[in-house]
C-alpha positions in Angstrom: -3.0 61.1 -40.4 -2.8 58.5 -43.1 -2.7 54.8 -42.0 -0.7 53.8 -45.1 2.3 55.5 -46.6 3.1 54.0 -50.0 6.2 54.8 -52.1 6.9 54.4 -55.8 9.9 55.2 -58.0 8.6 56.6 -61.3 10.5 57.3 -64.6 9.1 58.9 -67.8 8.3 55.4 -69.2 6.1 54.6 -66.2 4.1 57.7 -65.6 0.9 56.5 -67.3 1.0 53.3 -65.3 1.5 55.1 -62.0 -1.5 57.3 -62.7 -3.6 54.2 -63.3 -2.3 52.6 -60.1 -3.0 55.8 -58.1 -6.6 55.9 -59.5 -7.2 52.3 -58.4 -5.8 53.0 -55.0 -8.0 56.1 -54.6 -11.1 53.9 -55.3 -10.3 51.2 -52.9 -8.2 52.8 -50.1 -9.2 56.2 -48.6 -6.6 56.4 -45.9 -3.2 56.6 -47.7 -0.5 58.9 -48.9 1.5 58.0 -52.0 5.1 59.3 -52.1 6.6 59.5 -55.6 10.3 59.7 -56.3 10.5 61.3 -59.8 13.5 59.9 -61.7 13.1 62.6 -64.4 12.6 66.3 -64.1 9.7 66.1 -66.6 7.8 63.8 -64.2 8.4 66.1 -61.3 7.2 69.1 -63.3 4.0 67.4 -64.5 3.0 65.9 -61.2 3.7 69.2 -59.4 1.3 70.9 -61.8 -1.4 68.3 -61.6 -1.2 68.2 -57.8 -3.0 64.9 -57.3 -4.8 64.5 -54.0 -2.9 62.1 -51.6 0.3 62.3 -53.7 3.5 63.9 -52.5 6.2 64.3 -55.1 10.0 64.4 -54.7 12.7 65.2 -57.1 16.1 63.4 -57.0 17.9 66.4 -55.4 15.7 66.1 -52.3 16.6 62.4 -51.7 20.0 61.8 -53.2 22.9 61.6 -50.7 26.5 60.7 -51.3 25.8 57.0 -51.3 23.1 57.2 -53.9 25.2 59.6 -56.1 28.0 57.1 -56.0 25.7 54.3 -57.0 24.3 56.5 -59.8 27.8 56.9 -61.3 28.4 53.2 -61.7 25.2 51.7 -63.1 22.6 52.1 -65.8 19.5 54.3 -65.4 17.3 51.3 -65.1 19.5 49.8 -62.4 19.5 53.1 -60.6 15.7 53.1 -60.5 15.8 49.7 -58.9 18.5 50.8 -56.5 16.3 53.8 -55.5 13.3 51.6 -54.4 14.8 50.6 -51.1 16.5 54.0 -50.5 13.3 55.9 -51.0 11.2 53.6 -48.8 13.8 54.0 -46.1 13.8 57.8 -46.6 10.0 57.9 -46.2 10.1 55.7 -43.1 12.6 57.9 -41.5 11.2 61.3 -42.5 7.4 60.6 -42.5 7.0 58.2 -39.5 3.3 58.9 -38.7 1.8 56.0 -40.6 1.1 52.5 -39.3 2.1 50.6 -42.4 4.4 51.3 -45.4 4.9 49.6 -48.7 6.9 50.1 -51.9 4.6 49.7 -54.9 5.8 49.3 -58.5 4.1 51.6 -60.9 2.6 48.8 -62.9 0.4 47.5 -60.1 -3.4 48.0 -60.2 -5.7 47.5 -57.2 -9.1 45.7 -57.3 -9.6 45.6 -53.5 -8.4 47.5 -50.5 -4.7 46.8 -49.7 -5.7 46.7 -46.1 -6.5 43.0 -46.7 -2.8 42.3 -47.0 -1.9 43.9 -43.6 -4.9 42.5 -41.9 -3.7 39.0 -42.4 -1.1 39.6 -39.7 -1.5 43.2 -38.2 1.5 42.8 -35.9 4.0 41.6 -38.5 7.0 43.8 -39.2 7.6 42.8 -42.8 5.3 41.7 -45.6 6.5 39.8 -48.7 4.6 38.3 -51.6 5.7 34.9 -53.0 5.9 34.6 -56.8 3.8 31.4 -56.7 5.0 30.7 -60.2 2.8 28.5 -62.4 4.4 25.4 -63.9 5.4 27.3 -67.0 7.4 29.8 -64.9 8.8 27.5 -62.2 12.3 27.7 -63.8 12.4 31.4 -62.9 12.8 30.8 -59.2 16.5 30.2 -59.7 16.7 33.4 -61.8 14.5 36.0 -60.2 14.0 34.5 -56.8 11.2 33.4 -54.4 9.6 36.8 -53.7 8.6 39.6 -55.9 9.6 43.1 -54.8 6.9 44.9 -56.8 5.3 45.0 -53.4 7.4 45.2 -50.2 5.4 46.1 -47.1 6.3 46.8 -43.5 5.0 48.1 -40.2 6.6 51.2 -38.6 8.8 49.4 -36.1 12.5 48.9 -35.4 12.7 45.4 -37.1 11.2 46.8 -40.3 13.6 49.8 -40.3 16.6 47.5 -39.8 15.5 45.2 -42.7 14.7 48.1 -45.1 18.1 49.7 -44.2 19.9 46.4 -44.9 18.0 46.1 -48.3 19.0 49.7 -49.1 22.7 49.0 -48.3 22.8 45.9 -50.4 21.2 47.7 -53.4 23.7 50.5 -53.1 26.5 48.0 -53.3 25.2 46.2 -56.3 21.9 46.3 -58.2 22.5 44.7 -61.5 20.0 43.7 -64.2 22.3 40.7 -64.9 21.0 37.5 -63.3 23.6 35.9 -61.1 22.4 32.4 -60.2 25.5 31.5 -58.2 25.3 34.5 -55.9 21.5 34.7 -56.0 21.3 38.3 -57.1 18.9 40.0 -59.6 18.5 43.7 -59.2 17.0 44.6 -55.9 14.8 41.5 -55.7 16.7 38.6 -54.3 18.1 40.6 -51.4 14.8 40.1 -49.5 15.1 36.4 -49.8 16.9 35.9 -46.5 14.5 38.1 -44.5 12.5 35.2 -43.0 15.8 33.8 -41.7 17.4 37.1 -40.5 14.5 39.1 -39.2 11.6 38.5 -36.8 7.9 38.9 -37.7 8.2 38.4 -41.4 4.8 37.6 -42.9 4.6 35.8 -46.3 1.2 37.0 -47.6 -1.2 34.2 -47.8 -3.7 35.6 -50.2 -3.3 34.6 -53.8 -5.0 37.9 -54.6 -1.9 39.9 -53.6 0.6 40.1 -56.6 -1.3 38.0 -59.0 0.6 38.3 -62.3 1.3 36.7 -65.6 3.7 34.2 -63.9 1.0 32.7 -61.7 -2.5 33.6 -63.0 -2.6 30.5 -65.3 -2.7 28.3 -62.1 -5.7 30.2 -60.7 -9.4 30.1 -61.3 -10.6 33.7 -61.9 -14.3 34.4 -61.1 -16.7 37.2 -60.4 -18.5 36.9 -57.1 -20.8 39.6 -55.8 -19.3 42.2 -58.1 -15.8 41.4 -57.0 -13.0 39.5 -58.8 -11.7 36.4 -57.0 -8.6 34.2 -57.7 -9.5 30.8 -56.4 -11.2 31.7 -53.1 -9.4 35.0 -52.5 -10.5 38.5 -53.5 -8.0 40.0 -56.1 -6.2 42.7 -54.2 -3.8 43.8 -56.9 -2.6 42.5 -60.2 1.0 43.2 -61.3 0.9 44.1 -65.0 4.5 43.2 -65.7 5.0 42.3 -69.4 2.3 44.7 -70.7 3.4 47.1 -73.4 1.7 50.4 -74.4 1.7 50.9 -78.2 -0.7 53.8 -78.4 -3.5 55.2 -76.1 -5.7 52.5 -77.4 -3.3 49.8 -78.5 -1.5 47.3 -76.1 0.4 44.1 -76.1 -1.2 42.6 -73.0 1.3 40.0 -72.2 4.9 39.6 -73.5 4.9 35.8 -73.1 1.6 34.3 -74.1 -1.9 35.1 -75.3 -4.5 35.4 -72.5 -7.0 32.6 -73.3 -9.2 32.7 -70.2 -12.1 35.2 -71.1 -12.7 36.0 -67.4 -9.1 37.0 -66.9 -9.2 39.0 -70.0 -12.6 40.7 -69.4 -12.4 41.4 -65.7 -8.7 41.9 -65.1 -6.9 43.1 -68.2 -9.6 45.1 -70.0 -10.6 47.2 -67.0 -6.9 48.0 -66.5 -6.1 49.1 -70.0 -9.4 51.1 -70.1 -8.2 53.1 -67.1 -4.7 53.3 -68.6 -6.0 54.5 -71.9 -8.1 57.2 -70.2 -5.0 58.3 -68.2 -2.9 58.5 -71.4 -5.7 60.5 -73.2 -6.0 63.0 -70.3 -2.2 63.3 -70.0 -1.7 64.0 -73.7 -4.6 66.5 -73.7 -2.8 68.6 -71.0 0.8 67.8 -71.9 0.8 67.1 -75.6 4.6 67.2 -75.7 4.9 64.2 -73.4 5.6 61.2 -75.7 7.2 58.6 -73.4 6.2 55.2 -72.3 5.2 53.9 -75.7 6.7 50.9 -77.5 6.5 50.5 -81.3 4.4 47.4 -82.1 7.3 45.8 -84.1 9.4 46.0 -80.9 6.9 44.0 -78.8 6.4 40.2 -78.7 2.9 40.7 -80.2 1.8 37.7 -78.1 -1.5 39.3 -77.3 -2.2 42.5 -79.4 -5.3 44.3 -78.2 -7.2 47.4 -79.3 -9.6 49.2 -77.0 -12.9 49.8 -78.8 
C-alpha cells in the first residue's frame, strides 16, 4: 500500500515535463502512486503503452461527471485543465482511500529530495499549503495570483481534508478563469485556497523554503551544495517549480521567462540537472513516438530572457 497518492492533470503540452517530474519522484520517493488525468487522448494512449511503474492513468471519460461536463462547455481548454485539478484530487481521495497523504502536483515540478519532508513537518495536519514567498521583484503579484501556490496542494486522508478539497472543487466548477480579478480575489483555481486557514482546522503552511522554490522567490535565497544535496538557505531543496521555462527543442530551452539566471549555483545545480533529465525524456519519447510534436515553443515566441543549449 502506497503511503502517498499524488495526482496530476496532464495535457499534450506538459507530457515531457510530467515524465521528468515522475523520474525525480521515483529517485527520491519509493512509496507513492502517481495518478494522471490525461486531458488528451494521445496522452492516454502513450502512457498506457509505456506503462510506467507507480503510474495509474485515467482518460476524461472515467472521471467526467455532469458538473465537469457543464464546466467544460463554458470555459477554455486551459481553464478546464485548472478546473480539473481539484476535481481529480477529490476523485482519487474518494476512490483510492488507502494512502495516508495526498497531493496535487503540477507537471512542471521536479524533486531534489523526498517529499516526505513536507508532511513530516506536521504529520497530523489535514491540509498543506506552500506560500509564494515572493522576492521583492515579485511582491506585486500577491494581489494578482494570491498568497499560496497551488502547484502543490497536499492533504491527509481525513474528513477535514475531504471537506476542503470538495469546497475547492465546487468553487472551481463554478468559475475558474485565467482572468485576474483583484476585486473578487480570483485567479484560476489558485486563490480559492486562500481562506483555508480561516475556514478549516489543521491547515499547515509549509515552513521549508525548499518546498515550491521557483523563479518568483529563488532570487531571495542562497543556494548551496552541502553533502551532495542542494540547499536553499538552511533547507534542503525538496522541489523546484519550473514555471516560466519553455522547451524550444530537445536541447534548447528558455530557462526563465522573466530574467536571466545569474547565480551560477542555481543554474548549475537546479536548472541544468532539470533540463538534462527533460532533454533525455524528450529524446526517448520522440524515439518511440516520432509523431508526437507537442510541448515545443518556437524561439521567436519566447521571451528569450535566458536562452540555453544543452551540450
